[in-house]
Structures are given as C-alpha cells and as structure tokens.
C-alpha positions, 0 to 999 in steps of 0.5 A, spaced: 049 269 211 052 271 216 058 266 214 059 269 207 064 273 205 063 279 201 067 285 199 073 281 197 078 282 192 080 289 188 074 294 191 072 300 187 068 306 191 061 308 188 058 314 191 050 315 191 045 319 194 040 314 196 033 316 200 034 318 208 030 313 211 034 307 206 040 309 209 037 309 216 034 302 215 041 300 212 044 303 219 039 300 224 040 293 220 047 293 221 047 294 228 042 289 229 045 283 224 052 285 225 053 286 219 057 292 215 052 296 211 057 295 206 057 288 206 049 289 207 048 294 200 054 288 196 048 282 199 043 287 196 046 289 190 048 282 188 041 279 188 037 284 185 042 283 179 041 276 180 034 277 179 035 282 173 041 279 169 038 280 163 040 288 164 047 286 165 047 286 157 055 285 156 057 289 149 060 284 144 067 287 140 065 282 134 067 287 128 
C-alpha cells in the first residue's frame, strides 16, 4: 500500500466536518505509517467507493 501513488493528476479540495475522534485517529495512523492524512483519506474513500459502486449512479443523458 505504501508503494501506491495517490492524489495524482488534477486535484479538487473537499472540506468536510467529521467527528474529532476520526480525525485524531487518522493523525495517529499517519504518524505511525508515514502516509499523509490526505493519502489515507483517499485510500479509505476509494475502498468505500468500490464497495458501494452501486451508489455511484451516473446520470444518463438520453433524450
């Protein structure tokens, strides 16, 4: 996982409010793993997205 490259290409900022303990956990994990918090969030979100791909419904423009 550490050898994978994340956050490449065009980036877009996303500001969210999440529970304090979640943020603190990410910060501890970042320090222990050497991965940035940003990369760990991307990894977590990509895993979530792949598990719930049925929710990622792209609108079809067939008129």
